[in-house]
PDB file of N, CA, C and O in Angstrom:
ATOM      1  N   MET A   1     111.755 103.849  86.936  1.00  0.00           N
ATOM      2  CA  MET A   1     110.674 103.530  87.430  1.00  0.00           C
ATOM      3  C   MET A   1     111.346 102.368  88.237  1.00  0.00           C
ATOM      4  O   MET A   1     112.019 101.444  87.779  1.00  0.00           O
ATOM      5  N   VAL A   2     110.991 102.638  89.623  1.00  0.00           N
ATOM      6  CA  VAL A   2     111.005 101.055  90.661  1.00  0.00           C
ATOM      7  C   VAL A   2     109.777 100.522  90.912  1.00  0.00           C
ATOM      8  O   VAL A   2     108.859 101.327  91.066  1.00  0.00           O
ATOM      9  N   ASN A   3     109.548  99.391  90.987  1.00  0.00           N
ATOM     10  CA  ASN A   3     108.104  98.855  91.423  1.00  0.00           C
ATOM     11  C   ASN A   3     108.572  98.316  92.405  1.00  0.00           C
ATOM     12  O   ASN A   3     109.738  97.928  92.331  1.00  0.00           O
ATOM     13  N   GLU A   4     107.920  98.143  93.472  1.00  0.00           N
ATOM     14  CA  GLU A   4     107.737  97.714  94.735  1.00  0.00           C
ATOM     15  C   GLU A   4     106.776  96.731  94.781  1.00  0.00           C
ATOM     16  O   GLU A   4     106.138  96.436  93.771  1.00  0.00           O
ATOM     17  N   SER A   5     106.540  95.995  96.229  1.00  0.00           N
ATOM     18  CA  SER A   5     105.627  94.890  96.352  1.00  0.00           C
ATOM     19  C   SER A   5     104.866  96.419  97.347  1.00  0.00           C
ATOM     20  O   SER A   5     105.480  97.445  97.640  1.00  0.00           O
ATOM     21  N   THR A   6     103.148  96.040  97.737  1.00  0.00           N
ATOM     22  CA  THR A   6     101.911  97.209  98.185  1.00  0.00           C
ATOM     23  C   THR A   6     100.867  96.013  99.253  1.00  0.00           C
ATOM     24  O   THR A   6     100.326  94.937  98.996  1.00  0.00           O
ATOM     25  N   THR A   7     100.927  96.611 100.125  1.00  0.00           N
ATOM     26  CA  THR A   7      99.786  95.793 100.879  1.00  0.00           C
ATOM     27  C   THR A   7      98.855  96.041 101.107  1.00  0.00           C
ATOM     28  O   THR A   7      99.079  96.611 102.175  1.00  0.00           O
ATOM     29  N   ILE A   8      97.490  96.119 100.933  1.00  0.00           N
ATOM     30  CA  ILE A   8      96.489  96.929 100.651  1.00  0.00           C
ATOM     31  C   ILE A   8      95.170  96.123 101.431  1.00  0.00           C
ATOM     32  O   ILE A   8      94.426  95.317 100.872  1.00  0.00           O
ATOM     33  N   GLU A   9      95.076  96.606 103.023  1.00  0.00           N
ATOM     34  CA  GLU A   9      94.046  95.572 103.480  1.00  0.00           C
ATOM     35  C   GLU A   9      92.731  96.206 104.552  1.00  0.00           C
ATOM     36  O   GLU A   9      92.772  96.830 105.612  1.00  0.00           O
ATOM     37  N   LEU A  10      91.560  95.689 103.667  1.00  0.00           N
ATOM     38  CA  LEU A  10      90.412  96.081 103.788  1.00  0.00           C
ATOM     39  C   LEU A  10      89.482  95.296 104.432  1.00  0.00           C
ATOM     40  O   LEU A  10      89.532  94.205 103.865  1.00  0.00           O
ATOM     41  N   GLU A  11      88.652  95.263 105.320  1.00  0.00           N
ATOM     42  CA  GLU A  11      87.421  95.415 106.168  1.00  0.00           C
ATOM     43  C   GLU A  11      86.699  95.353 105.405  1.00  0.00           C
ATOM     44  O   GLU A  11      86.585  96.515 105.016  1.00  0.00           O
ATOM     45  N   MET A  12      85.869  94.576 104.688  1.00  0.00           N
ATOM     46  CA  MET A  12      84.393  94.354 103.523  1.00  0.00           C
ATOM     47  C   MET A  12      83.052  94.045 104.347  1.00  0.00           C
ATOM     48  O   MET A  12      83.097  93.371 105.377  1.00  0.00           O
ATOM     49  N   GLY A  13      82.146  94.446 103.962  1.00  0.00           N
ATOM     50  CA  GLY A  13      80.834  94.008 104.675  1.00  0.00           C
ATOM     51  C   GLY A  13      80.040  93.183 103.914  1.00  0.00           C
ATOM     52  O   GLY A  13      78.834  93.277 103.686  1.00  0.00           O
ATOM     53  N   LEU A  14      81.000  92.200 103.472  1.00  0.00           N
ATOM     54  CA  LEU A  14      80.480  91.185 102.869  1.00  0.00           C
ATOM     55  C   LEU A  14      80.639  89.741 103.237  1.00  0.00           C
ATOM     56  O   LEU A  14      81.545  89.595 104.057  1.00  0.00           O
ATOM     57  N   SER A  15      79.818  88.205 102.755  1.00  0.00           N
ATOM     58  CA  SER A  15      80.813  87.154 103.273  1.00  0.00           C
ATOM     59  C   SER A  15      82.001  87.179 102.273  1.00  0.00           C
ATOM     60  O   SER A  15      82.381  88.003 101.441  1.00  0.00           O
ATOM     61  N   GLU A  16      82.425  85.998 102.662  1.00  0.00           N
ATOM     62  CA  GLU A  16      83.520  85.848 102.195  1.00  0.00           C
ATOM     63  C   GLU A  16      82.657  84.600 100.511  1.00  0.00           C
ATOM     64  O   GLU A  16      83.269  84.128  99.553  1.00  0.00           O
ATOM     65  N   LYS A  17      81.605  84.521 100.748  1.00  0.00           N
ATOM     66  CA  LYS A  17      81.007  83.641  99.573  1.00  0.00           C
ATOM     67  C   LYS A  17      80.608  84.914  98.704  1.00  0.00           C
ATOM     68  O   LYS A  17      80.948  85.053  97.529  1.00  0.00           O
ATOM     69  N   GLU A  18      79.840  85.830  99.431  1.00  0.00           N
ATOM     70  CA  GLU A  18      79.566  87.228  97.715  1.00  0.00           C
ATOM     71  C   GLU A  18      80.640  88.110  97.462  1.00  0.00           C
ATOM     72  O   GLU A  18      80.549  89.010  96.627  1.00  0.00           O
ATOM     73  N   PHE A  19      81.659  87.903  98.141  1.00  0.00           N
ATOM     74  CA  PHE A  19      83.552  88.656  97.563  1.00  0.00           C
ATOM     75  C   PHE A  19      83.701  87.548  96.351  1.00  0.00           C
ATOM     76  O   PHE A  19      84.005  87.786  95.182  1.00  0.00           O
ATOM     77  N   GLY A  20      83.442  86.436  96.871  1.00  0.00           N
ATOM     78  CA  GLY A  20      83.607  85.040  95.360  1.00  0.00           C
ATOM     79  C   GLY A  20      82.981  85.191  94.359  1.00  0.00           C
ATOM     80  O   GLY A  20      83.140  84.639  93.271  1.00  0.00           O
ATOM     81  N   ARG A  21      82.055  86.129  94.748  1.00  0.00           N
ATOM     82  CA  ARG A  21      81.258  85.822  93.544  1.00  0.00           C
ATOM     83  C   ARG A  21      80.790  86.977  92.854  1.00  0.00           C
ATOM     84  O   ARG A  21      80.109  86.752  91.853  1.00  0.00           O
ATOM     85  N   ALA A  22      81.065  88.504  93.256  1.00  0.00           N
ATOM     86  CA  ALA A  22      81.916  90.040  92.788  1.00  0.00           C
ATOM     87  C   ALA A  22      83.315  89.212  92.401  1.00  0.00           C
ATOM     88  O   ALA A  22      83.015  88.160  91.837  1.00  0.00           O
ATOM     89  N   LEU A  23      84.168  89.315  92.485  1.00  0.00           N
ATOM     90  CA  LEU A  23      85.494  89.345  93.019  1.00  0.00           C
ATOM     91  C   LEU A  23      85.794  88.803  90.739  1.00  0.00           C
ATOM     92  O   LEU A  23      86.514  89.677  90.258  1.00  0.00           O
ATOM     93  N   PRO A  24      85.430  87.819  89.737  1.00  0.00           N
ATOM     94  CA  PRO A  24      85.619  88.145  88.901  1.00  0.00           C
ATOM     95  C   PRO A  24      85.762  89.569  87.857  1.00  0.00           C
ATOM     96  O   PRO A  24      86.579  89.788  86.963  1.00  0.00           O
ATOM     97  N   ASN A  25      84.831  90.258  88.276  1.00  0.00           N
ATOM     98  CA  ASN A  25      84.105  91.139  87.551  1.00  0.00           C
ATOM     99  C   ASN A  25      85.046  92.042  87.956  1.00  0.00           C
ATOM    100  O   ASN A  25      85.898  92.576  87.247  1.00  0.00           O
ATOM    101  N   ALA A  26      84.844  92.204  89.219  1.00  0.00           N
ATOM    102  CA  ALA A  26      86.265  93.498  89.900  1.00  0.00           C
ATOM    103  C   ALA A  26      87.567  93.280  89.510  1.00  0.00           C
ATOM    104  O   ALA A  26      88.318  94.172  89.904  1.00  0.00           O
ATOM    105  N   VAL A  27      88.272  92.122  88.666  1.00  0.00           N
ATOM    106  CA  VAL A  27      89.860  92.110  88.698  1.00  0.00           C
ATOM    107  C   VAL A  27      90.402  91.453  87.283  1.00  0.00           C
ATOM    108  O   VAL A  27      91.459  90.870  87.044  1.00  0.00           O
ATOM    109  N   LYS A  28      89.050  91.831  86.268  1.00  0.00           N
ATOM    110  CA  LYS A  28      89.401  91.403  84.712  1.00  0.00           C
ATOM    111  C   LYS A  28      90.359  92.633  84.328  1.00  0.00           C
ATOM    112  O   LYS A  28      90.281  93.764  84.806  1.00  0.00           O
ATOM    113  N   PRO A  29      91.136  92.255  83.517  1.00  0.00           N
ATOM    114  CA  PRO A  29      91.859  91.175  82.849  1.00  0.00           C
ATOM    115  C   PRO A  29      92.192  90.084  83.732  1.00  0.00           C
ATOM    116  O   PRO A  29      92.148  88.973  83.203  1.00  0.00           O
ATOM    117  N   TYR A  30      92.407  90.116  84.544  1.00  0.00           N
ATOM    118  CA  TYR A  30      93.352  89.076  85.234  1.00  0.00           C
ATOM    119  C   TYR A  30      92.687  87.868  85.079  1.00  0.00           C
ATOM    120  O   TYR A  30      91.508  87.759  84.740  1.00  0.00           O
ATOM    121  N   GLN A  31      93.714  86.652  85.417  1.00  0.00           N
ATOM    122  CA  GLN A  31      93.115  85.050  85.146  1.00  0.00           C
ATOM    123  C   GLN A  31      93.070  85.300  86.764  1.00  0.00           C
ATOM    124  O   GLN A  31      93.872  86.049  87.323  1.00  0.00           O
ATOM    125  N   LEU A  32      92.303  84.768  87.272  1.00  0.00           N
ATOM    126  CA  LEU A  32      91.162  84.002  88.716  1.00  0.00           C
ATOM    127  C   LEU A  32      91.404  82.782  88.947  1.00  0.00           C
ATOM    128  O   LEU A  32      90.557  82.028  88.467  1.00  0.00           O
ATOM    129  N   THR A  33      92.472  82.153  89.654  1.00  0.00           N
ATOM    130  CA  THR A  33      92.600  81.229  90.699  1.00  0.00           C
ATOM    131  C   THR A  33      92.032  80.986  91.900  1.00  0.00           C
ATOM    132  O   THR A  33      92.883  81.411  92.680  1.00  0.00           O
ATOM    133  N   THR A  34      91.084  80.549  92.578  1.00  0.00           N
ATOM    134  CA  THR A  34      91.254  79.908  93.285  1.00  0.00           C
ATOM    135  C   THR A  34      91.926  79.314  94.499  1.00  0.00           C
ATOM    136  O   THR A  34      91.488  78.173  94.646  1.00  0.00           O
ATOM    137  N   GLN A  35      92.791  79.614  95.408  1.00  0.00           N
ATOM    138  CA  GLN A  35      93.952  79.363  96.014  1.00  0.00           C
ATOM    139  C   GLN A  35      93.440  78.665  97.856  1.00  0.00           C
ATOM    140  O   GLN A  35      92.330  78.838  98.360  1.00  0.00           O
ATOM    141  N   SER A  36      94.596  77.917  98.503  1.00  0.00           N
ATOM    142  CA  SER A  36      93.626  77.832  99.714  1.00  0.00           C
ATOM    143  C   SER A  36      93.765  79.355 100.762  1.00  0.00           C
ATOM    144  O   SER A  36      93.094  79.729 101.724  1.00  0.00           O
ATOM    145  N   TYR A  37      94.867  79.922 100.101  1.00  0.00           N
ATOM    146  CA  TYR A  37      93.941  81.383 101.227  1.00  0.00           C
ATOM    147  C   TYR A  37      93.862  82.162 100.508  1.00  0.00           C
ATOM    148  O   TYR A  37      94.530  83.180 100.689  1.00  0.00           O
ATOM    149  N   GLY A  38      93.092  82.060  99.467  1.00  0.00           N
ATOM    150  CA  GLY A  38      92.058  83.243  98.404  1.00  0.00           C
ATOM    151  C   GLY A  38      91.789  83.195  97.199  1.00  0.00           C
ATOM    152  O   GLY A  38      91.061  82.473  96.517  1.00  0.00           O
ATOM    153  N   TYR A  39      92.717  84.378  96.917  1.00  0.00           N
ATOM    154  CA  TYR A  39      93.260  84.115  95.098  1.00  0.00           C
ATOM    155  C   TYR A  39      93.813  84.499  94.590  1.00  0.00           C
ATOM    156  O   TYR A  39      93.937  85.705  94.802  1.00  0.00           O
ATOM    157  N   LEU A  40      94.590  83.947  93.561  1.00  0.00           N
ATOM    158  CA  LEU A  40      95.847  84.717  92.852  1.00  0.00           C
ATOM    159  C   LEU A  40      95.209  84.709  91.555  1.00  0.00           C
ATOM    160  O   LEU A  40      94.580  83.853  90.931  1.00  0.00           O
ATOM    161  N   LEU A  41      95.576  85.998  91.306  1.00  0.00           N
ATOM    162  CA  LEU A  41      94.935  87.264  89.817  1.00  0.00           C
ATOM    163  C   LEU A  41      96.582  86.804  88.428  1.00  0.00           C
ATOM    164  O   LEU A  41      97.721  87.225  88.627  1.00  0.00           O
ATOM    165  N   ASP A  42      96.418  86.435  87.916  1.00  0.00           N
ATOM    166  CA  ASP A  42      97.650  86.585  86.534  1.00  0.00           C
ATOM    167  C   ASP A  42      97.045  87.485  86.006  1.00  0.00           C
ATOM    168  O   ASP A  42      95.838  87.727  86.042  1.00  0.00           O
ATOM    169  N   SER A  43      98.371  88.338  85.181  1.00  0.00           N
ATOM    170  CA  SER A  43      97.562  88.894  83.932  1.00  0.00           C
ATOM    171  C   SER A  43      98.935  89.033  83.034  1.00  0.00           C
ATOM    172  O   SER A  43      99.314  90.180  82.800  1.00  0.00           O
ATOM    173  N   ASP A  44      99.848  87.719  82.420  1.00  0.00           N
ATOM    174  CA  ASP A  44     101.366  89.165  81.747  1.00  0.00           C
ATOM    175  C   ASP A  44     102.195  88.751  82.528  1.00  0.00           C
ATOM    176  O   ASP A  44     102.466  87.558  82.665  1.00  0.00           O
ATOM    177  N   ASP A  45     102.632  89.540  83.054  1.00  0.00           N
ATOM    178  CA  ASP A  45     103.688  89.400  83.800  1.00  0.00           C
ATOM    179  C   ASP A  45     103.422  90.395  85.153  1.00  0.00           C
ATOM    180  O   ASP A  45     104.144  91.310  85.548  1.00  0.00           O
ATOM    181  N   GLN A  46     102.374  89.996  85.624  1.00  0.00           N
ATOM    182  CA  GLN A  46     101.898  90.592  87.177  1.00  0.00           C
ATOM    183  C   GLN A  46     101.078  89.536  87.703  1.00  0.00           C
ATOM    184  O   GLN A  46     100.351  88.777  87.061  1.00  0.00           O
ATOM    185  N   GLN A  47     101.328  89.583  89.280  1.00  0.00           N
ATOM    186  CA  GLN A  47     100.264  88.735  89.324  1.00  0.00           C
ATOM    187  C   GLN A  47      99.674  89.692  91.121  1.00  0.00           C
ATOM    188  O   GLN A  47     100.570  90.356  91.641  1.00  0.00           O
ATOM    189  N   ILE A  48      98.987  89.683  91.491  1.00  0.00           N
ATOM    190  CA  ILE A  48      97.986  89.919  93.383  1.00  0.00           C
ATOM    191  C   ILE A  48      97.844  88.574  93.661  1.00  0.00           C
ATOM    192  O   ILE A  48      97.806  87.635  92.867  1.00  0.00           O
ATOM    193  N   GLN A  49      97.771  88.572  94.872  1.00  0.00           N
ATOM    194  CA  GLN A  49      97.611  87.525  95.759  1.00  0.00           C
ATOM    195  C   GLN A  49      96.181  88.520  96.283  1.00  0.00           C
ATOM    196  O   GLN A  49      96.041  89.723  96.061  1.00  0.00           O
ATOM    197  N   ILE A  50      95.113  87.515  97.105  1.00  0.00           N
ATOM    198  CA  ILE A  50      93.890  88.672  97.748  1.00  0.00           C
ATOM    199  C   ILE A  50      93.845  87.333  98.789  1.00  0.00           C
ATOM    200  O   ILE A  50      93.267  86.333  98.362  1.00  0.00           O
ATOM    201  N   GLU A  51      94.366  87.298  99.977  1.00  0.00           N
ATOM    202  CA  GLU A  51      93.864  86.548 101.112  1.00  0.00           C
ATOM    203  C   GLU A  51      92.754  86.981 101.921  1.00  0.00           C
ATOM    204  O   GLU A  51      92.876  87.765 102.862  1.00  0.00           O
ATOM    205  N   THR A  52      91.595  86.429 101.520  1.00  0.00           N
ATOM    206  CA  THR A  52      90.350  86.985 102.458  1.00  0.00           C
ATOM    207  C   THR A  52      90.177  85.778 103.943  1.00  0.00           C
ATOM    208  O   THR A  52      90.601  84.628 104.057  1.00  0.00           O
ATOM    209  N   THR A  53      89.439  86.577 104.840  1.00  0.00           N
ATOM    210  CA  THR A  53      89.109  85.650 106.392  1.00  0.00           C
ATOM    211  C   THR A  53      87.408  86.216 106.057  1.00  0.00           C
ATOM    212  O   THR A  53      86.799  87.083 105.430  1.00  0.00           O
ATOM    213  N   ALA A  54      87.208  85.157 106.878  1.00  0.00           N
ATOM    214  CA  ALA A  54      86.017  85.891 107.508  1.00  0.00           C
ATOM    215  C   ALA A  54      85.827  86.409 108.845  1.00  0.00           C
ATOM    216  O   ALA A  54      86.571  86.108 109.779  1.00  0.00           O
ATOM    217  N   LEU A  55      84.667  87.318 108.957  1.00  0.00           N
ATOM    218  CA  LEU A  55      85.369  88.093 110.556  1.00  0.00           C
ATOM    219  C   LEU A  55      83.978  88.543 110.865  1.00  0.00           C
ATOM    220  O   LEU A  55      83.184  89.011 110.048  1.00  0.00           O
ATOM    221  N   PRO A  56      83.723  88.295 112.479  1.00  0.00           N
ATOM    222  CA  PRO A  56      82.717  87.986 113.257  1.00  0.00           C
ATOM    223  C   PRO A  56      81.376  89.409 112.829  1.00  0.00           C
ATOM    224  O   PRO A  56      81.601  90.619 112.845  1.00  0.00           O
ATOM    225  N   PRO A  57      80.288  88.845 112.547  1.00  0.00           N
ATOM    226  CA  PRO A  57      79.777  89.797 112.287  1.00  0.00           C
ATOM    227  C   PRO A  57      79.338  91.399 112.800  1.00  0.00           C
ATOM    228  O   PRO A  57      79.501  91.704 113.982  1.00  0.00           O
ATOM    229  N   ARG A  58      78.823  92.294 111.907  1.00  0.00           N
ATOM    230  CA  ARG A  58      79.172  93.546 112.741  1.00  0.00           C
ATOM    231  C   ARG A  58      77.576  93.608 112.811  1.00  0.00           C
ATOM    232  O   ARG A  58      76.760  93.354 111.925  1.00  0.00           O
ATOM    233  N   ALA A  59      77.362  94.049 114.220  1.00  0.00           N
ATOM    234  CA  ALA A  59      75.972  94.220 114.684  1.00  0.00           C
ATOM    235  C   ALA A  59      75.364  95.619 114.850  1.00  0.00           C
ATOM    236  O   ALA A  59      75.726  96.270 115.830  1.00  0.00           O
ATOM    237  N   ILE A  60      74.504  96.133 114.020  1.00  0.00           N
ATOM    238  CA  ILE A  60      73.922  97.493 114.404  1.00  0.00           C
ATOM    239  C   ILE A  60      72.248  96.551 114.887  1.00  0.00           C
ATOM    240  O   ILE A  60      71.639  95.681 114.264  1.00  0.00           O
ATOM    241  N   ALA A  61      72.010  97.074 115.952  1.00  0.00           N
ATOM    242  CA  ALA A  61      71.280  97.009 116.219  1.00  0.00           C
ATOM    243  C   ALA A  61      70.608  95.924 116.647  1.00  0.00           C
ATOM    244  O   ALA A  61      70.767  95.500 117.792  1.00  0.00           O
ATOM    245  N   SER A  62      69.433  95.113 115.405  1.00  0.00           N
ATOM    246  CA  SER A  62      68.713  93.731 115.275  1.00  0.00           C
ATOM    247  C   SER A  62      69.426  93.322 113.696  1.00  0.00           C
ATOM    248  O   SER A  62      68.934  92.477 112.948  1.00  0.00           O
ATOM    249  N   ALA A  63      70.424  93.954 113.452  1.00  0.00           N
ATOM    250  CA  ALA A  63      70.728  93.936 111.804  1.00  0.00           C
ATOM    251  C   ALA A  63      72.025  93.011 112.548  1.00  0.00           C
ATOM    252  O   ALA A  63      72.276  93.012 113.753  1.00  0.00           O
ATOM    253  N   ARG A  64      72.815  92.172 111.396  1.00  0.00           N
ATOM    254  CA  ARG A  64      73.523  92.104 111.746  1.00  0.00           C
ATOM    255  C   ARG A  64      74.517  91.701 109.886  1.00  0.00           C
ATOM    256  O   ARG A  64      74.007  90.983 109.026  1.00  0.00           O
ATOM    257  N   ILE A  65      75.596  92.231 109.766  1.00  0.00           N
ATOM    258  CA  ILE A  65      75.916  92.349 108.237  1.00  0.00           C
ATOM    259  C   ILE A  65      77.648  91.964 108.585  1.00  0.00           C
ATOM    260  O   ILE A  65      78.632  92.314 109.237  1.00  0.00           O
ATOM    261  N   PRO A  66      77.036  90.801 107.425  1.00  0.00           N
ATOM    262  CA  PRO A  66      78.909  90.395 107.425  1.00  0.00           C
ATOM    263  C   PRO A  66      79.769  90.961 106.921  1.00  0.00           C
ATOM    264  O   PRO A  66      79.533  91.936 106.207  1.00  0.00           O
ATOM    265  N   ARG A  67      81.231  90.437 107.185  1.00  0.00           N
ATOM    266  CA  ARG A  67      82.205  90.945 107.643  1.00  0.00           C
ATOM    267  C   ARG A  67      83.582  90.572 107.168  1.00  0.00           C
ATOM    268  O   ARG A  67      83.961  89.592 107.809  1.00  0.00           O
ATOM    269  N   THR A  68      84.653  91.051 106.121  1.00  0.00           N
ATOM    270  CA  THR A  68      85.512  90.064 105.463  1.00  0.00           C
ATOM    271  C   THR A  68      86.434  90.832 105.486  1.00  0.00           C
ATOM    272  O   THR A  68      86.291  92.039 105.288  1.00  0.00           O
ATOM    273  N   MET A  69      87.930  90.072 105.816  1.00  0.00           N
ATOM    274  CA  MET A  69      89.314  90.949 105.957  1.00  0.00           C
ATOM    275  C   MET A  69      89.739  90.660 104.605  1.00  0.00           C
ATOM    276  O   MET A  69      89.608  89.596 104.000  1.00  0.00           O
ATOM    277  N   VAL A  70      90.288  91.786 104.191  1.00  0.00           N
ATOM    278  CA  VAL A  70      90.835  91.798 102.573  1.00  0.00           C
ATOM    279  C   VAL A  70      92.179  91.402 102.525  1.00  0.00           C
ATOM    280  O   VAL A  70      92.303  90.968 103.670  1.00  0.00           O
ATOM    281  N   VAL A  71      92.941  91.298 102.151  1.00  0.00           N
ATOM    282  CA  VAL A  71      94.935  91.863 102.109  1.00  0.00           C
ATOM    283  C   VAL A  71      95.264  91.794 100.668  1.00  0.00           C
ATOM    284  O   VAL A  71      95.857  90.876 100.103  1.00  0.00           O
ATOM    285  N   LEU A  72      94.776  92.949 100.115  1.00  0.00           N
ATOM    286  CA  LEU A  72      95.306  92.601  98.439  1.00  0.00           C
ATOM    287  C   LEU A  72      97.373  92.737  98.402  1.00  0.00           C
ATOM    288  O   LEU A  72      98.040  93.737  98.668  1.00  0.00           O
ATOM    289  N   LYS A  73      97.803  91.547  98.041  1.00  0.00           N
ATOM    290  CA  LYS A  73      99.239  91.752  97.871  1.00  0.00           C
ATOM    291  C   LYS A  73      99.464  92.148  96.431  1.00  0.00           C
ATOM    292  O   LYS A  73      98.969  91.430  95.563  1.00  0.00           O
ATOM    293  N   PHE A  74     100.302  93.433  96.017  1.00  0.00           N
ATOM    294  CA  PHE A  74     100.946  93.647  94.891  1.00  0.00           C
ATOM    295  C   PHE A  74     102.052  93.182  94.903  1.00  0.00           C
ATOM    296  O   PHE A  74     102.662  93.134  95.972  1.00  0.00           O
ATOM    297  N   SER A  75     102.730  92.620  93.503  1.00  0.00           N
ATOM    298  CA  SER A  75     104.066  92.531  93.659  1.00  0.00           C
ATOM    299  C   SER A  75     104.773  92.974  91.929  1.00  0.00           C
ATOM    300  O   SER A  75     104.330  92.422  90.922  1.00  0.00           O
ATOM    301  N   GLU A  76     105.821  93.959  91.871  1.00  0.00           N
ATOM    302  CA  GLU A  76     106.156  94.404  91.232  1.00  0.00           C
ATOM    303  C   GLU A  76     104.997  95.402  90.259  1.00  0.00           C
ATOM    304  O   GLU A  76     105.012  95.498  89.032  1.00  0.00           O
ATOM    305  N   GLN A  77     104.267  95.912  90.977  1.00  0.00           N
ATOM    306  CA  GLN A  77     103.336  96.623  89.975  1.00  0.00           C
ATOM    307  C   GLN A  77     103.900  98.053  90.559  1.00  0.00           C
ATOM    308  O   GLN A  77     104.743  97.935  91.448  1.00  0.00           O
ATOM    309  N   SER A  78     103.551  99.345  90.183  1.00  0.00           N
ATOM    310  CA  SER A  78     103.126  99.985  90.158  1.00  0.00           C
ATOM    311  C   SER A  78     102.449 101.002  90.928  1.00  0.00           C
ATOM    312  O   SER A  78     101.300 100.689  91.240  1.00  0.00           O
ATOM    313  N   LYS A  79     102.976 102.510  91.448  1.00  0.00           N
ATOM    314  CA  LYS A  79     101.804 102.776  92.039  1.00  0.00           C
ATOM    315  C   LYS A  79     100.776 103.365  91.070  1.00  0.00           C
ATOM    316  O   LYS A  79      99.638 103.600  91.476  1.00  0.00           O
ATOM    317  N   ALA A  80     101.103 103.591  89.907  1.00  0.00           N
ATOM    318  CA  ALA A  80     100.190 103.834  88.535  1.00  0.00           C
ATOM    319  C   ALA A  80      99.178 102.489  88.580  1.00  0.00           C
ATOM    320  O   ALA A  80      97.967 102.603  88.768  1.00  0.00           O
ATOM    321  N   GLN A  81      99.829 101.252  88.387  1.00  0.00           N
ATOM    322  CA  GLN A  81      99.238  99.973  88.523  1.00  0.00           C
ATOM    323  C   GLN A  81      98.420 100.063  89.421  1.00  0.00           C
ATOM    324  O   GLN A  81      97.231 100.187  89.127  1.00  0.00           O
ATOM    325  N   VAL A  82      98.749 100.032  90.475  1.00  0.00           N
ATOM    326  CA  VAL A  82      98.085  99.357  91.878  1.00  0.00           C
ATOM    327  C   VAL A  82      96.603 100.540  91.860  1.00  0.00           C
ATOM    328  O   VAL A  82      95.463 100.120  92.059  1.00  0.00           O
ATOM    329  N   ASP A  83      96.920 102.047  91.583  1.00  0.00           N
ATOM    330  CA  ASP A  83      95.995 102.882  91.471  1.00  0.00           C
ATOM    331  C   ASP A  83      94.854 102.471  90.577  1.00  0.00           C
ATOM    332  O   ASP A  83      93.679 102.574  90.929  1.00  0.00           O
ATOM    333  N   GLU A  84      95.312 101.915  89.196  1.00  0.00           N
ATOM    334  CA  GLU A  84      94.016 101.568  88.099  1.00  0.00           C
ATOM    335  C   GLU A  84      93.621 100.522  88.972  1.00  0.00           C
ATOM    336  O   GLU A  84      92.480 100.659  89.412  1.00  0.00           O
ATOM    337  N   PHE A  85      94.308  99.403  89.390  1.00  0.00           N
ATOM    338  CA  PHE A  85      93.765  98.401  89.932  1.00  0.00           C
ATOM    339  C   PHE A  85      92.104  98.686  90.828  1.00  0.00           C
ATOM    340  O   PHE A  85      90.938  98.563  90.452  1.00  0.00           O
ATOM    341  N   MET A  86      92.591  99.015  91.846  1.00  0.00           N
ATOM    342  CA  MET A  86      91.869  99.873  93.176  1.00  0.00           C
ATOM    343  C   MET A  86      90.882 100.140  92.400  1.00  0.00           C
ATOM    344  O   MET A  86      89.853  99.480  92.256  1.00  0.00           O
ATOM    345  N   GLN A  87      91.374 101.731  91.568  1.00  0.00           N
ATOM    346  CA  GLN A  87      90.137 102.518  90.950  1.00  0.00           C
ATOM    347  C   GLN A  87      88.746 101.196  90.435  1.00  0.00           C
ATOM    348  O   GLN A  87      87.732 101.817  90.119  1.00  0.00           O
ATOM    349  N   ARG A  88      88.579  99.901  90.331  1.00  0.00           N
ATOM    350  CA  ARG A  88      87.953  99.259  89.505  1.00  0.00           C
ATOM    351  C   ARG A  88      87.735  97.735  90.520  1.00  0.00           C
ATOM    352  O   ARG A  88      86.776  96.963  90.533  1.00  0.00           O
ATOM    353  N   PHE A  89      88.671  97.704  91.097  1.00  0.00           N
ATOM    354  CA  PHE A  89      87.986  96.715  91.815  1.00  0.00           C
ATOM    355  C   PHE A  89      87.284  97.806  92.906  1.00  0.00           C
ATOM    356  O   PHE A  89      86.095  97.518  92.769  1.00  0.00           O
ATOM    357  N   ASN A  90      87.328  98.703  93.733  1.00  0.00           N
ATOM    358  CA  ASN A  90      86.533  99.556  94.924  1.00  0.00           C
ATOM    359  C   ASN A  90      85.004  99.943  93.660  1.00  0.00           C
ATOM    360  O   ASN A  90      83.815 100.152  93.900  1.00  0.00           O
ATOM    361  N   ARG A  91      85.387  99.918  93.010  1.00  0.00           N
ATOM    362  CA  ARG A  91      83.360 100.484  91.714  1.00  0.00           C
ATOM    363  C   ARG A  91      83.241  99.199  92.024  1.00  0.00           C
ATOM    364  O   ARG A  91      82.670  99.284  93.111  1.00  0.00           O
ATOM    365  N   TYR A  92      83.422  97.803  91.768  1.00  0.00           N
ATOM    366  CA  TYR A  92      82.584  96.445  91.806  1.00  0.00           C
ATOM    367  C   TYR A  92      82.287  96.286  93.011  1.00  0.00           C
ATOM    368  O   TYR A  92      81.143  95.918  93.279  1.00  0.00           O
ATOM    369  N   MET A  93      82.963  96.452  93.754  1.00  0.00           N
ATOM    370  CA  MET A  93      83.293  96.094  95.177  1.00  0.00           C
ATOM    371  C   MET A  93      82.141  96.738  95.819  1.00  0.00           C
ATOM    372  O   MET A  93      81.121  96.083  96.032  1.00  0.00           O
ATOM    373  N   HIS A  94      82.229  97.956  96.137  1.00  0.00           N
ATOM    374  CA  HIS A  94      81.463  98.969  96.543  1.00  0.00           C
ATOM    375  C   HIS A  94      79.619  98.670  96.464  1.00  0.00           C
ATOM    376  O   HIS A  94      78.728  98.626  95.616  1.00  0.00           O
ATOM    377  N   ARG A  95      79.840  98.479  98.296  1.00  0.00           N
ATOM    378  CA  ARG A  95      78.015  98.438  98.055  1.00  0.00           C
ATOM    379  C   ARG A  95      77.195  99.646  99.175  1.00  0.00           C
ATOM    380  O   ARG A  95      77.464  99.783 100.368  1.00  0.00           O
ATOM    381  N   GLY A  96      75.872 100.637  98.174  1.00  0.00           N
ATOM    382  CA  GLY A  96      75.736 101.033  98.440  1.00  0.00           C
ATOM    383  C   GLY A  96      74.999 101.241  99.423  1.00  0.00           C
ATOM    384  O   GLY A  96      74.593 100.221  99.978  1.00  0.00           O
ATOM    385  N   GLY A  97      74.410 103.008 100.188  1.00  0.00           N
ATOM    386  CA  GLY A  97      73.913 102.804 101.460  1.00  0.00           C
ATOM    387  C   GLY A  97      73.088 103.970 101.111  1.00  0.00           C
ATOM    388  O   GLY A  97      73.024 104.374  99.949  1.00  0.00           O
ATOM    389  N   GLY A  98      72.306 104.654 102.315  1.00  0.00           N
ATOM    390  CA  GLY A  98      71.476 106.011 102.037  1.00  0.00           C
ATOM    391  C   GLY A  98      72.203 106.724 102.172  1.00  0.00           C
ATOM    392  O   GLY A  98      71.929 107.917 102.038  1.00  0.00           O
TER     393      GLY A  98
END
């Protein structure tokens, strides 16, 4: 099996601060380190970089919804490992709606 680099870009409806608060539970069992660009996740022989960028809020009528661009960079993880990580990440980061 060949492991390749994978990059996933997500536009998320939360502020960078809200993202940072929710992240630790979403990335267990990875060791989380804050970096200048965002976050670095370490677990044994695997690393994931998470870059965050604040975007202008989305305006819907008089409501303003914060937005953050999140770029996840996986190196040396298999597709199965990326899928497993993203399943947990999405479960913890999901914001419910009507």
